[in-house]
Steps between C-alpha positions, in 0.01 A plus 500: 500500500636840405569773753232714336240223535598446865449872570167500317367206702638639826334837436166351398498278810561807717200671339270192499627251760381144448403549137650252253607703198684226312327360195235772497438679171234751604619660824334832418211368291393257775541755778799341674667840465292817504611835360627625837709185548647534151609857582638382836689221321643743243624727777655220703659313208634833376679551830634143512624483142557872430260503208228744398186369331366758254130583525433365151624156613249480788248284318341173616686293240833591662387388846281194434775243557841468661647446155342818360626701798849354463503577127399861568756548777780341296419723202514809723829392658656473153422861410 
């Protein structure tokens, strides 16, 4: 597991303790993460990984699965 993925899971578990995020493909669409929690996640992951998520990237598709989140974060880290 990559360091980025470990930080993503760690951060999500801090926001929603006891929720199993692995294997889910509709975290936002199914209500496992609400809009406030997505913003909280963006803030916390930004601090942990020193990355800024642009407003135009804050769309459900980018936060519906661990893989989608990791892809977004990795693309922002490469900039």
